[in-house]
C-alpha positions in Angstrom: -37.6 -69.5 -82.4 -33.9 -68.4 -82.6 -34.7 -65.7 -85.1 -37.6 -64.3 -82.8 -35.2 -64.2 -79.9 -32.4 -62.4 -82.0 -35.1 -59.8 -83.2 -36.2 -59.2 -79.7 -32.6 -58.6 -78.7 -31.9 -56.3 -81.4 -35.1 -54.2 -80.7 -34.1 -54.0 -77.0 -30.5 -53.0 -77.9 -31.7 -50.4 -80.4 -34.1 -49.0 -77.7 -31.4 -48.8 -75.2 -29.2 -46.9 -77.6 -31.9 -44.5 -78.5 -32.6 -43.9 -74.9 -29.0 -42.8 -74.5 -29.3 -40.3 -77.4 -30.8 -36.9 -77.5 -31.4 -33.9 -79.7 -31.0 -30.1 -79.5 -33.5 -27.6 -80.8 -32.8 -23.8 -80.5 -32.6 -20.6 -82.2 -29.8 -18.0 -82.8 -30.3 -14.3 -82.3 -28.4 -11.0 -82.8 -27.3 -10.0 -79.1 -27.9 -6.3 -79.9 -31.4 -6.4 -81.7 -32.9 -9.7 -80.7 -33.4 -10.4 -84.4 -33.3 -14.2 -85.5 -30.5 -14.8 -87.9 -30.8 -17.3 -90.8 -27.9 -19.2 -92.4 -25.9 -19.5 -89.1 -23.5 -22.4 -88.9 -24.1 -24.4 -85.7 -22.0 -27.4 -84.6 -20.9 -29.4 -81.7 -17.2 -29.1 -81.4 -15.2 -32.4 -82.0 -17.9 -34.2 -83.6 -19.7 -34.5 -87.0 -22.8 -33.0 -85.7 -23.3 -29.7 -87.7 -26.3 -27.8 -89.3 -27.5 -24.3 -90.3 -30.3 -22.2 -89.0 -33.4 -21.9 -91.2 -34.9 -18.7 -92.5 -36.5 -18.2 -89.1 -33.1 -18.5 -87.4 -34.0 -21.9 -85.7 -31.9 -25.2 -86.0 -32.1 -28.8 -84.9 -29.2 -31.4 -84.2 -30.4 -35.1 -83.6 -28.7 -38.3 -82.7 -26.4 -36.9 -80.0 -25.1 -39.1 -77.2 -25.8 -37.5 -73.6 -23.1 -35.6 -72.0 -21.3 -32.4 -71.8 -20.4 -30.5 -75.1 -19.3 -27.3 -76.5 -21.9 -25.9 -78.9 -20.4 -23.4 -81.5 -22.1 -20.7 -83.7 -20.3 -19.0 -86.6 -21.7 -16.3 -88.9 -19.7 -13.8 -91.1 -19.8 -10.3 -89.5 -20.2 -11.8 -86.0 -18.0 -13.2 -83.1 -17.7 -16.7 -83.0 -19.7 -18.2 -80.0 -18.8 -21.2 -78.0 -21.3 -22.2 -75.4 -21.0 -25.1 -72.8 -24.1 -27.1 -72.8 -25.0 -30.4 -71.1 -27.1 -32.8 -73.3 -29.7 -34.9 -71.3 -32.1 -37.4 -72.8 -34.8 -36.3 -75.1 -35.1 -32.8 -76.5 -32.8 -30.1 -75.1 -33.7 -26.3 -76.0 -31.2 -23.6 -76.3 -30.8 -19.9 -77.2 -27.8 -18.6 -78.6 -27.0 -15.0 -78.8 -24.1 -13.8 -81.0 -22.5 -10.5 -81.0 -21.8 -8.4 -84.4 -18.2 -7.6 -84.9 -18.0 -3.7 -84.7 -14.7 -3.8 -86.6 -13.5 -5.4 -89.7 -10.4 -6.7 -87.9 -12.3 -9.7 -86.5 -14.1 -10.6 -89.9 -13.4 -13.8 -91.6 -10.9 -13.5 -94.4 -10.3 -16.2 -97.1 -8.1 -14.7 -99.8 -4.6 -15.1 -98.1 -4.6 -18.9 -97.5 -8.1 -19.9 -98.8 -9.0 -20.6 -95.4 -11.9 -19.0 -93.2 -10.1 -17.4 -90.2 -9.7 -14.5 -88.2 -7.6 -11.7 -89.6 -5.6 -11.4 -86.6 -4.5 -15.1 -86.9 -3.6 -14.8 -90.6 0.0 -14.6 -91.6 -0.9 -12.2 -94.4 -2.7 -9.1 -93.9 -6.1 -9.0 -95.5 -8.1 -5.8 -95.9 -11.8 -6.1 -96.6 -13.8 -3.4 -98.5 -17.5 -3.9 -97.6 -20.8 -2.5 -98.7 -20.6 -0.5 -95.6 -17.7 1.5 -97.0 -19.3 1.9 -100.5 -22.4 3.3 -98.7 -20.7 5.8 -96.5 -18.3 7.1 -99.2 -21.2 7.3 -102.0 -19.1 4.9 -104.2 -21.4 3.7 -106.9 -18.4 1.9 -108.7 -15.6 -0.4 -107.6 -13.1 2.3 -108.6 -14.4 4.9 -106.2 -14.5 2.5 -103.2 -10.8 1.3 -103.7 -9.6 4.7 -102.8 -10.4 3.9 -99.1 -8.2 1.1 -98.6 -4.6 1.3 -97.1 -1.8 1.1 -99.8 -4.2 1.5 -102.7 -4.6 4.5 -105.0 -6.8 4.8 -108.0 -5.8 7.1 -110.7 -7.5 8.3 -114.0 -5.1 8.2 -117.0 -7.2 9.7 -119.9 -9.4 12.8 -120.0 -11.1 11.5 -123.1 -12.0 8.0 -122.3 -11.5 7.9 -118.4 -9.3 4.9 -118.2 -8.4 4.1 -114.6 -5.9 1.8 -112.8 -5.3 0.9 -109.2 -1.8 0.9 -107.9 -0.9 -1.2 -104.7 2.1 -0.2 -102.8 3.2 2.2 -105.6 3.3 -0.2 -108.2 1.3 0.3 -111.5 -1.8 -1.7 -112.2 -0.3 -4.4 -114.3 1.8 -5.5 -111.1 -1.4 -6.6 -109.3 -3.8 -9.4 -110.0 -7.6 -8.8 -110.0 -9.9 -11.9 -109.3 -13.6 -12.4 -109.7 -14.8 -15.1 -106.9 -11.3 -16.1 -106.8 -10.7 -16.7 -110.7 -8.3 -14.6 -112.8 -10.8 -13.6 -115.6 -10.3 -10.1 -115.2 -8.0 -9.9 -118.2 -6.4 -7.0 -120.5 -9.4 -5.9 -122.4 -11.9 -6.1 -119.6 -9.4 -4.6 -117.2 -9.2 -1.3 -119.3 -12.3 0.1 -117.7 -13.4 -2.6 -115.5 -12.9 -0.8 -112.2 -15.5 1.6 -113.3 -17.7 -0.8 -115.1 -18.3 -3.2 -112.1 -21.1 -1.7 -110.2 -21.1 -2.0 -106.4 -24.4 -3.6 -106.0 -23.0 -6.8 -107.5 -20.3 -6.9 -105.0 -20.5 -8.6 -101.5 -17.1 -7.6 -100.4 -13.5 -7.0 -101.8 -10.6 -8.6 -100.2 -7.1 -7.0 -100.7 -3.8 -8.4 -100.1 -0.7 -6.2 -100.3 2.3 -7.9 -101.7 2.6 -11.4 -102.8 2.6 -13.6 -99.8 1.0 -16.8 -101.2 1.5 -18.9 -104.2 -2.1 -19.5 -104.7 -2.1 -16.3 -106.8 -0.6 -15.6 -110.1 3.1 -14.7 -110.4 2.1 -11.1 -111.5 0.6 -10.6 -108.1 3.7 -8.7 -107.1 1.9 -5.4 -105.8 -0.9 -7.4 -104.5 -4.3 -9.2 -105.1 -7.8 -7.7 -105.3 -10.4 -10.5 -105.0 -13.9 -9.4 -106.0 -16.5 -11.5 -104.3 -20.0 -11.3 -105.7 -23.2 -11.4 -103.8 -24.3 -14.8 -102.5 -28.0 -15.2 -101.3 -28.4 -15.4 -97.5 -32.0 -14.7 -97.0 -35.2 -13.8 -99.0 -34.6 -10.0 -99.6 -34.6 -7.1 -101.9 -33.2 -3.7 -102.5 -33.9 -0.8 -105.0 -31.5 2.1 -105.0 -31.2 5.4 -107.1 -28.5 8.0 -107.0 -28.4 11.2 -108.7 -25.1 13.3 -108.9 -24.5 16.6 -110.5 -21.0 17.0 -111.5 -19.7 20.5 -110.9 -23.5 21.2 -110.2 -24.4 20.9 -113.9 -23.6 17.4 -115.6 -26.0 14.7 -114.4 -24.9 11.1 -113.5 -27.8 8.8 -112.8 -27.4 5.3 -111.3 -30.3 2.8 -110.6 -29.5 -0.5 -108.9 -31.8 -3.5 -108.1 -31.0 -6.5 -106.0 -33.1 -9.4 -104.9 -32.3 -12.9 -103.4 -34.2 -16.0 -102.8 -33.4 -19.0 -100.5 -35.2 -22.3 -99.6 -36.3 -23.1 -96.1 -33.6 -25.7 -95.7 -30.8 -23.3 -96.9 -29.8 -25.9 -99.5 -30.1 -23.6 -102.5 -30.6 -20.0 -103.4 -30.0 -17.4 -105.9 -29.0 -13.6 -105.8 -29.8 -11.4 -108.9 -28.7 -7.9 -109.6 -29.1 -5.3 -112.3 -27.6 -1.8 -112.6 -28.1 1.0 -115.1 -26.1 4.3 -115.4 -26.3 7.4 -117.6 -23.6 10.1 -117.2 -23.3 13.3 -119.1 -20.0 14.6 -120.2 -18.2 17.4 -118.2 -16.0 20.2 -119.8 -13.9 21.8 -117.1 -12.6 24.8 -119.1 -15.4 25.4 -121.6 -13.2 24.7 -124.6 -15.7 22.2 -126.1 -13.7 19.1 -125.0 -14.7 16.9 -122.2 -12.6 16.2 -119.2 -15.1 13.6 -118.0 -16.7 11.6 -121.0 -20.1 10.5 -121.7 -21.0 7.0 -120.2 -24.1 4.8 -120.7 -23.9 1.5 -119.0 -26.1 -1.4 -118.0 -25.2 -4.6 -116.1 -27.2 -7.7 -114.8 -26.3 -11.1 -113.4 -26.8 -13.6 -110.8 -25.0 -15.9 -108.4 -26.7 -19.2 -107.3 -25.7 -22.2 -105.1 -27.0 -25.6 -104.4 -26.1 -28.0 -101.6 -26.8 -31.5 -102.4 -25.5 -32.5 -99.0 -24.0 -31.0 -95.9 -20.6 -31.6 -97.4 -21.2 -30.6 -101.1 -21.8 -27.3 -102.7 -22.2 -26.2 -106.3 -22.0 -22.5 -107.2 -23.0 -20.9 -110.6 -22.2 -17.3 -111.5 -23.1 -15.2 -114.5 -23.0 -11.4 -115.4 -23.3 -9.4 -118.6 -22.0 -5.6 -118.8 -22.8 -3.4 -121.6 -21.0 0.0 -121.7 -20.7 3.0 -124.2 -18.3 5.8 -123.4 -17.3 8.7 -125.5 -14.9 11.6 -124.9 -13.8 14.6 -126.9 -16.0 17.0 -128.6 -19.0 17.0 -130.9 -20.7 14.3 -128.9 -23.9 14.4 -131.0 -22.0 13.6 -134.3 -20.2 10.4 -135.3 -16.6 10.1 -134.0 -15.0 10.7 -137.3 -16.8 14.1 -137.5 -15.1 15.4 -134.2 -11.7 17.1 -133.8 -11.0 14.5 -131.0 -13.0 11.4 -130.2 -12.2 8.4 -128.0 -15.2 6.0 -128.1 -15.7 2.4 -126.8 -18.6 0.1 -126.9 -18.1 -2.9 -124.7 -20.1 -6.1 -124.4 -18.9 -8.4 -121.7 -20.2 -11.9 -120.9 -18.8 -13.6 -118.0 -19.7 -16.7 -116.1 -18.3 -19.5 -113.8 -19.2 -22.7 -112.1 -17.7 -24.3 -109.0 -17.9 -27.5 -107.0 -16.4 -28.0 -103.5 -16.7 -31.2 -101.3 -15.5 -31.6 -97.7 -14.7 -35.0 -96.3 -16.6 -36.7 -93.6 -14.2 -35.4 -90.8 -14.2 -31.8 -92.4 -10.5 -32.1 -92.7 -10.2 -32.4 -96.5 -11.7 -30.2 -99.2 -11.6 -30.6 -103.0 -12.6 -27.5 -105.0 -13.0 -27.5 -108.9 -13.7 -24.2 -110.7 -14.2 -23.2 -114.3 -14.6 -19.6 -115.6 -15.0 -18.0 -119.0 -15.3 -14.4 -120.2 -16.0 -13.2 -123.6 -15.4 -9.4 -124.3 -16.1 -7.5 -127.4 -15.3 -3.9 -128.1 -16.0 -1.5 -131.1 -13.7 1.6 -130.8 -12.6 4.9 -132.4 -9.5 6.6 -131.3 -8.5 9.5 -133.5 -8.3 13.2 -134.1 -8.7 15.7 -137.0 -11.7 13.9 -138.5 -9.7 10.9 -139.2 -12.0 8.3 -141.0 -9.5 5.4 -140.3 -9.8 5.5 -136.5 -12.4 2.6 -136.1 -11.1 -0.4 -134.7 -12.4 -4.0 -133.2 -11.2 -6.0 -130.3 -12.2 -9.2 -129.0 -10.9 -11.5 -126.2 -11.9 -14.9 -124.9 -10.5 -15.8 -121.5 -11.0 -19.2 -119.8 -9.7 -20.5 -116.5 -9.8 -23.9 -114.9 -8.7 -24.8 -111.3 -8.4 -27.9 -109.4 -7.4 -27.6 -105.7 -7.1 -30.1 -102.8 -6.7 -29.1 -99.1 -5.8 -31.4 -96.3 -6.0 -30.2 -92.7 -3.9 -32.2 -90.1 -4.0 -32.0 -86.2 -0.1 -32.1 -86.5 2.5 -32.0 -89.1 6.0 -32.3 -87.7 5.5 -29.8 -84.9 2.0 -28.1 -85.1 -1.4 -28.1 -86.8 -1.1 -27.5 -90.6 -3.0 -27.2 -93.7 -1.5 -28.6 -97.1 -2.7 -27.4 -100.3 -1.9 -28.4 -103.8 -3.5 -27.2 -107.0 -3.4 -26.7 -110.7 -4.6 -23.8 -112.8 -4.7 -23.4 -116.5 -5.4 -20.0 -118.0 -6.0 -19.3 -121.8 -6.6 -16.0 -123.4 -7.1 -15.2 -127.1 -6.9 -11.4 -127.9 -7.5 -9.9 -131.3 -7.0 -6.1 -131.9 -7.2 -4.1 -135.0 -7.1 -0.3 -135.1 -5.1 2.1 -137.2 -1.9 0.3 -138.5 -2.0 -2.2 -135.6 -3.1 -5.9 -135.9 -2.6 -7.7 -132.8 -3.2 -11.4 -132.5 -2.2 -12.7 -129.1 -2.8 -16.2 -127.6 -1.5 -16.9 -124.1 -1.6 -20.2 -122.2 -0.3 -20.4 -118.7 -0.2 -23.7 -116.9 0.6 -23.5 -113.1 1.3 -26.1 -110.6 1.5 -25.1 -106.9 1.9 -26.5 -103.4 1.8 -24.7 -100.2 1.8 -25.6 -96.5 0.5 -23.4 -93.7 1.3 -24.2 -90.0 -0.9 -22.3 -87.5 -1.7 -22.0 -83.9 -2.7 -19.1 -81.8 1.0 -18.1 -81.3 2.7 -18.6 -84.6 1.4 -19.1 -88.2 3.6 -19.5 -91.3 3.3 -20.3 -95.0 5.7 -21.8 -97.3 4.9 -22.5 -100.9 6.2 -22.8 -104.4 4.5 -22.3 -107.8 5.8 -23.6 -111.2 4.5 -21.6 -114.2 4.8 -22.5 -117.8 4.0 -19.4 -119.8 3.6 -19.6 -123.6 5.6 -16.5 -124.2 8.6 -17.8 -122.4 10.8 -20.8 -123.0 11.4 -22.0 -119.5 9.4 -23.0 -116.5 9.3 -20.2 -114.0 9.8 -21.3 -110.4 8.0 -18.8 -107.9 8.7 -19.2 -104.2 6.8 -17.4 -101.5 6.5 -17.3 -97.8 5.0 -15.4 -94.9 5.0 -15.7 -91.1 3.1 -14.2 -88.1 4.3 -14.3 -84.5 2.0 -13.2 -81.7 4.2 -11.0 -79.5 1.5 -10.8 -76.8 -2.1 -10.8 -76.5 -2.5 -7.3 -78.5 0.4 -7.4 -80.8 1.4 -9.5 -83.8 4.6 -9.3 -85.9 4.5 -10.4 -89.7 6.9 -10.8 -92.6 6.8 -12.1 -96.1 8.8 -12.8 -99.1 7.6 -13.2 -102.7 9.1 -13.7 -106.0 7.3 -12.6 -109.3 7.7 -12.1 -113.0 6.0 -10.4 -116.0 6.1 -12.0 -119.4 6.4 -9.7 -122.6 2.8 -9.3 -123.8 0.2 -6.9 -124.5 -1.5 -5.5 -121.3 -4.6 -3.5 -120.5 -3.0 0.0 -120.9 -1.7 -0.9 -124.4 -5.2 -1.3 -125.7 -5.9 2.3 -124.9 -4.9 4.6 -127.8 -4.6 8.1 -126.4 -4.8 11.1 -128.7 -1.9 13.5 -128.0 -1.3 16.6 -130.1 -4.2 15.5 -132.5 -2.6 12.1 -133.3 -3.1 8.6 -132.0 -0.4 7.1 -129.8 0.3 3.5 -130.2 2.2 1.1 -127.9 4.1 -1.9 -129.4 6.4 -4.5 -127.9 10.1 -4.2 -128.9 12.3 -6.8 -130.3 14.0 -9.3 -128.1 11.8 -8.1 -125.1 12.6 -10.3 -122.0 10.7 -10.9 -119.0 11.1 -8.9 -116.1 11.2 -10.4 -112.7 11.2 -9.1 -109.1 11.8 -9.8 -105.3 9.9 -8.4 -102.6 9.7 -8.4 -98.9 7.1 -7.0 -96.7 7.2 -6.7 -92.8 5.6 -5.0 -89.8 3.4 -5.2 -86.9 -0.2 -4.6 -85.8 -1.5 -3.6 -82.2 -5.1 -3.6 -80.8 -6.5 -2.5 -77.7 -10.0 -2.6 -76.5 -11.9 -2.4 -73.2 -15.6 -1.6 -72.3 -15.2 2.1 -73.7 -12.9 2.1 -76.7 -11.7 -0.1 -79.4 -8.5 0.8 -81.4 -6.2 -1.1 -84.2 -3.0 0.1 -85.6 -0.8 -1.5 -88.2 2.7 -0.4 -89.5 4.0 -2.2 -92.4 7.1 -1.8 -94.5 7.5 -3.0 -98.1 10.6 -3.2 -100.4 10.4 -4.4 -104.2 13.4 -4.8 -106.5 12.5 -5.2 -110.2 14.9 -6.3 -112.7 14.9 -5.7 -116.4 12.0 -3.5 -115.7 9.6 -2.6 -118.6 9.8 0.9 -119.8 8.2 3.0 -122.6 10.1 5.1 -125.0 8.8 7.3 -127.9 10.4 5.8 -131.1 8.9 7.9 -133.9 5.9 7.5 -136.1 4.4 4.9 -138.4 3.4 5.4 -142.0 0.0 6.8 -141.0 1.6 9.4 -138.7 0.7 7.9 -135.4 3.2 8.2 -132.7 4.9 5.0 -131.7 5.7 4.1 -128.0 7.9 0.9 -127.8 8.0 -1.2 -124.6 11.7 -2.2 -123.8 13.8 -3.6 -121.0 15.4 -1.1 -118.7 18.0 -1.8 -116.2 16.0 -2.2 -113.0 13.7 -0.2 -110.5 13.0 -0.4 -106.9 10.0 0.6 -104.7 9.9 0.9 -101.1 8.0 2.5 -98.5 5.6 2.3 -95.3 2.0 1.8 -94.8 0.1 2.9 -91.8 -3.5 1.9 -91.1 -5.7 2.3 -88.2 -9.3 2.0 -86.8 -10.4 3.7 -83.7 -14.0 3.2 -82.1 -14.2 5.4 -79.0 -18.0 4.6 -78.8 -20.6 2.3 -80.2 -21.9 5.0 -82.6 -18.6 6.4 -83.9 -16.0 4.7 -86.0 -12.7 6.3 -87.4 -10.7 4.7 -90.1 -7.6 5.6 -92.0 -4.7 4.8 -94.1 -1.4 6.5 -95.0 1.4 5.6 -97.4 4.9 7.0 -97.8 6.9 5.6 -100.6 9.8 5.9 -103.0 9.8 4.5 -106.6 12.8 5.0 -108.7 14.7 3.6 -111.7 18.2 2.4 -111.2 19.1 4.4 -114.3 17.4 7.5 -115.7 14.8 6.8 -118.5 13.5 9.2 -121.4 9.8 9.5 -121.8 10.3 12.1 -124.5 12.1 12.0 -127.9 12.9 15.6 -127.5 16.7 16.0 -126.5 16.0 18.9 -124.2 13.8 16.8 -121.9 16.1 15.5 -119.2 15.7 11.6 -118.5 14.0 11.1 -115.2 15.0 8.5 -112.3 11.8 8.9 -110.3 8.8 6.8 -111.6 6.2 9.1 -113.2 2.7 9.5 -111.9 3.9 8.0 -108.6 3.3 10.3 -105.6 5.6 9.8 -102.4 2.5 10.1 -100.1 -1.1 9.4 -100.3 -3.8 8.1 -98.1 -7.4 8.4 -96.7 -9.4 9.0 -93.5 -13.2 8.4 -92.8 -15.6 8.9 -89.9 -18.9 7.4 -89.5 -21.3 8.6 -86.8 -24.7 6.9 -86.0 -25.9 8.5 -82.9 -29.4 7.3 -83.6 -30.4 4.2 -85.6 -32.4 6.7 -87.9 -29.4 9.0 -88.7 -25.9 8.6 -89.9 -23.4 11.0 -90.8 -20.1 10.3 -92.8 -17.2 12.3 -93.6 -14.3 10.8 -95.7 -11.4 12.2 -97.6 -8.6 11.1 -100.0 -5.3 12.8 -100.0 -2.8 12.7 -102.9 0.7 13.9 -102.5 2.8 15.7 -105.2 4.1 13.7 -108.1 5.9 13.9 -111.6 3.8 13.7 -114.7 4.7 13.8 -118.3 3.4 16.7 -120.4 3.5 16.5 -124.2 3.4 19.8 -126.2 0.7 20.5 -128.8 -2.1 22.2 -126.8 -2.9 25.8 -126.7 0.2 27.6 -125.0 2.1 24.3 -124.5 5.1 24.7 -126.9 7.4 21.9 -125.6 7.5 18.7 -123.7 8.1 18.9 -120.0 7.9 17.0 -116.7 5.5 18.7 -114.4 5.5 18.6 -110.6 1.8 18.5 -109.5 0.4 19.9 -106.3 -1.1 18.1 -103.3 -4.9 17.3 -103.3 -7.5 16.6 -100.5 -10.8 15.2 -101.8 -13.4 15.5 -99.0 -16.9 13.8 -99.2 -19.8 14.6 -96.6 -22.8 12.2 -96.7 -26.0 12.4 -94.5 -28.7 9.7 -94.2 -32.0 9.2 -92.7 -33.7 6.0 -92.2 -37.2 5.0 -91.2 -39.4 1.8 -91.6 -42.3 1.7 -93.7 -43.6 -1.3 -91.9 -42.3 -4.4 -89.9 -40.5 -5.7 -93.2 -39.6 -2.6 -95.3 -37.2 0.4 -94.7 -36.3 3.6 -96.6 -33.2 5.5 -96.6 -32.8 9.1 -97.8 -29.3 10.6 -98.3 -27.5 13.6 -99.6 -24.2 15.2 -99.6 -21.2 16.7 -101.4 -18.2 15.0 -103.0 -15.0 17.0 -103.2 -16.4 19.7 -101.0 -13.4 22.1 -101.6 -13.2 21.5 -105.4 -9.7 20.3 -105.1 -9.0 19.5 -108.9 -6.5 20.1 -111.6 -6.5 23.7 -112.8 -4.1 23.4 -115.9 -6.3 20.9 -118.2 -5.0 21.3 -121.7 -7.2 23.3 -124.2 -8.0 22.7 -127.9 -7.9 19.7 -130.2 -4.0 19.3 -129.8 -4.3 18.7 -126.2 -2.3 15.7 -124.4 -5.3 13.5 -123.2 -3.1 11.8 -120.7 -2.1 15.1 -118.9 -4.6 14.4 -116.1 -3.9 14.0 -112.4 -5.7 14.7 -109.1 -9.3 13.6 -108.0 -11.5 12.2 -110.7 -14.5 14.4 -109.8 -14.9 18.2 -109.2 -17.2 19.3 -106.5 -20.3 17.1 -107.0 -23.8 17.2 -105.3 -25.7 13.9 -104.9 -28.9 12.8 -103.5 -30.2 9.2 -103.1 -33.1 6.9 -102.3 -33.0 3.4 -101.0 -35.9 0.9 -100.4 -34.9 -2.5 -99.0 -36.3 -5.4 -96.9 -35.4 -5.8 -93.2 
């Protein structure tokens, strides 16, 4: 009898509780197009109730107590919506309209502090290179797109093999860290041509941080960080794209890219796949029989997948394979040793990673575990004069593991904070044999770091410290970094940061390139008793935004100063027994780089957007250095191949949804570049001052729908409209292959076709 009474009381109590709870059913739409949006995060502020919209843009939240709440909808590329709702008994129906962000300023950035937050609130300025920029500038590779980022400049360093590097704030490529999905597997061998090897159709976006600013990145992130984020599936979709470029109107460059993604109805798992094929013919600028742009045959494929076992757990898996053959010089249809000059590489790159993340029940704690591995193989030939001994082989294995734990607190001492602690283990095994060189380099770097970020609407600042044990150095390296943002008023933020960094004495990407100068190979070696170099850097500036119903504008002015001690320099030190020129890396006295970055975005109407960036900088050694062994060549104090001014500007007009017009240009100022003797008419080494260049691109696009689910785009245009290129390329078999500067392409005509799902 008692059992029956208790059972009845339990049923009555449960019924009463259920009577006081309710559910919300609704859908999320794009405010401009009324299109349903899948994958939107919807939650009730201050509670544990959270979900995501399904592939039809609908969602359901159940078991909610009645009363007033604030319903929040978040989606990348859209403004966060907070809508007041009153929950009554039963089922409540709502419709949420979210507005697309017209400017990248508002987009979510994660690189600076591994936190998803609005750029305006980040203590470190984070720039984002999106697929929109790749499309409007007709950039088929990462290297082309990076030119349209403030403070960045991509340069080509060899007219035979076409190796490229990106400079941030005037510093050479080795002073910056390149990540793939947050992992440092972009190592020396893959970095040589990696900026051109990575196709844009595998990239969702690229996040760029100028300067150090955070201990979450490696100690070599002095110039900045480039984080390449691969595509993750958001909905069932496909895209096929073909681009034909005619370099100088005669050398064809064909690119075909394919993308598709699949995701289940619950948004709990999905996969995104890509493939890319490229075939580029060589280009000879001066009809001397030697290429200025080499032959390139490349293909790549890969995928990125995720699975969410629960609302708080996520597993990701990524893999890509890149195969590339490039050849520069002469006699392209003959084996390399039957050419007067040949620089040839045949790459095979396997790269993959797995990650796991888990949020606590209150969403205030997060555990992240990542592991990545990359295997790179390269067969190569670098030589001149029909040298049968110019063949070489290089292999590199890189592995990285990271464990990170984050704690968000409502108040730590005086304001909300996020504390992050982590450990990273990096391992690389490099083996390179070519000519007289046999390199075996194994590097282990163990890093422990801790960082705290305080943040509210008015103020945010980061303090952190990183401890590195590098196997090439005897002592533990302590690296402190900090940054701060202060909201001066509703439209203005002030920022400043400090970072310390170092570089260990090791073989780097540029050392694995063997340029042929004067008909002989040039080999870089490490000098005896080479010590680490270290640096201290400060950045500071302000940003200002203004918007009303008619216009939106954003301006940023940022100053930077970097002092490098025991700076690494290269000096020509003679020849080896085989007659190869030897360049030795030594410690110089010091160097300093300082300057200003200006960036702006202006949108006077909904259909027109203007963006630009300009850098003025100085980079000098504290004591002059000699780049040539010839006594008549005076030492230089100014860093070579480093212009004082460079920048970009782009304008995109879409007066109608069917049409788009884009005009973009890249400016490169005058600089000093070394020029070795040996080519026809070049009898002595000299330091050359180059001229200014303005590389302008025009692109026209037309869109139309095939049906309700598929769309076609036709496009065409001209790159480097005014053919602003170097006019004094070396001629003949004894040319200096590194004497190259200015835009990477001459005037180039292109047409394209894209078919994709809506």
